[in-house]
N, C-alpha and C positions, 0 to 999 in steps of 0.2 A: 502494500500502499503505500508507504513509505519512498519507493522507489517508482512508483507512477504520479505519487503529486510534483515531485523534486523533477521527472522527466516534462510535465507538464506546464510547470512553473518556467523550465527553460524554454521550452516552446513558445508561453506567452513572451517572453523576455526578447526571443529572437523575433518572432514575430512583430513586436514593439519596433524595434532597433529598426527593423528592414521596414516598417512602414513608415518611420523618421526619415531614413535613405534615401526612401524614394517621393518623400511627399513633394508635393509643388508648394512650393509656397508663392502665394499671394499677394500680399501685400508688404507693403517697406514704407522706411523711412529713410533720410537721407540729411546728415548735419552738416555743414560745410563752411569752411574758411573761401569766402569771397575777395580776391583780390580785384582789381581793374584798370584799365587805361581811359581815360576820358578820349572821347573822338570828336571831330567838329559836328557841330558849332558851340559843342561843351568845352573843351581844349582851348577855344579865345578865352574863357573865363577862367578856366582852371585847367594844366595840362598836366599836372605832377600825377606820377602813377601810385595811386591807393592802396594801402595793406589793411585798411580797416573794412570791414564787412563778414558778414555771417548770412546765412541761408537754411531756411528748412523746407522740408520735399515729402511728401505723406503720398503716395499713391496705390496702385494695385494693377494687376496684370490682369488683362481682357483677355489677351489670348497669350501664350507660352513667349512671343515675341514683340507685344503689342502691351505698353503702360499707360493710365491716364490720370493724372498727379493734381494737386494743388502747390505753389511754391509761394513764400513768402519771403524776402528778404530785405536787405541793410547795408546799403553802401556808405559811406564819407569820405566825401572831398577834402582837402584842402590845400591852400597853395599861398603865402605872402608875395606879394605883387612889389614893385620898387615904387619907389617916390613919383607920385602923382596926385591929379587932381581929378576927383570922383564924380560925378554928377548922377545922382540918383533918378532913378523913374519918374519921382516925384517933381523933380525939380532942379534939387537943392545941389548946392556943391561944397566938396569941404575936401582942401589939401591934405595931402599924407601916407602915409605907409599902408594899403588896404591888404586886408586880411580874406581870402575869399571862402567860403564853404559851400557844400553844398551835402545836403542829406537827402536820400533817395530809399524809397521802402516800395518795393515791384510786389504786387500782389497777383498771382498769374495761373490761369487753369494751361497745362501745359499734357502733349501727348508724345509718345515715344515709341519710336520702331527703332528693337535690338536687330541687327545682323547674325547674331548669336543668341541663343538662350540662354541669359545672363546666371540662372539657377543650378546649369550643368554646363557650363563650359569656364573655364579658366580666365578667358579673358573674353568680353564682349562690347566690342563698337557697338555706339549706336546713333542717331540723329532724332533731336527732339524739335515741339515747335512750342511756344509761348503765347497766349494772348490774354490780356486783362488789363490794370490801371495801374499807375505807379503816384506815388506822394509824393512828391519835392516840393523842398526849402530851399533857396538861395538865399546869402544871407552873407554882405561887406560887410566888415568891422573897420572903422578909425577911432582908434583910440576910444574915447567914450561915443562915439556915435554908430550906429547899427542901422543897418538897411536891409530889409529885406522881403522876399515874396514867397509866397509856397500855393499848391491847389494841385488836385490829381489831373491826370494827364494818361489818356489811352496810351497805350503800350504792346510791344510785341517782340518777339525774341526768338529767332533758330540757332540750335543750340548743337554741337558735336561733341562726343563723351568718348570712354571708354570704363568699363567697368574693370576692374582685377578682382577676383573671389579670393577670397582667403580662407572661406570656407563654405559649407552652403547654405550656413544664414547669416553671413558678413561678408565685405567687399569693400576696396577703397574706389572713390568716383572719382575720377579727372573729369573737366568739360571747360569747352570755351564758347562762351555764349555773347553775341551782341544785342545788346538792351537799347531799344530805340521807341522812345517818348514822344507824344508828337506836342508840338507846341498847343498854348491855351492864352485866353487872355490873361491868365494869371500867372502864367510861370514861360520860360523858353523852352526849346527842345532840347531834349538829353537824351545824350548817346554814349554808350562806353564798352568795351571791349572788355567783357569778363573771362577771368582765369581763374578756376575757382577747383577746389578738392575735398571729398565728403567722405564723412564714413555712413555706407548703407547696411542698414539691418533688414534681415528680412524674416517674415513668419507667416 
């Protein structure tokens, strides 16, 4: 009787392990460090490369090589300009050293196509496209003076990426993303090339 019990227990454990090994992970999260290079016309305001950024993505596979997800990010751009006279959009003028800042928070829906199944292949390149909105705040500081504009913008991005699987449930994600948000009455057009690295957890 003990022998049968042990045999059944062993068979149950083997089945569990086998099921886990062959599981198709349906959902994933991606926590990323986002760096960015401003592109024209944003580079006219700030041209300095930024390493201050983060992102979070949650999604699921609708097919083995197709996923849909939601993404929220945050990028901060900063640059000190030379001594100059700044004329604000409201018409005021100040002379000094301006410090320019941009805070951008994109909130996007994203679809991705993987050229290989990322849950079974060690390396899986992919292409993605995102559509959504970006909140942008531009401000220029002159000593005690600060001029700013902020607002929501329609935006989109194409993305090329690569996932390197560490094990069946985790991976390292590398991607290059061109973020483009369009001009409104409140804020200028925003464009930057993102270079991002993230940790992916599948479940």
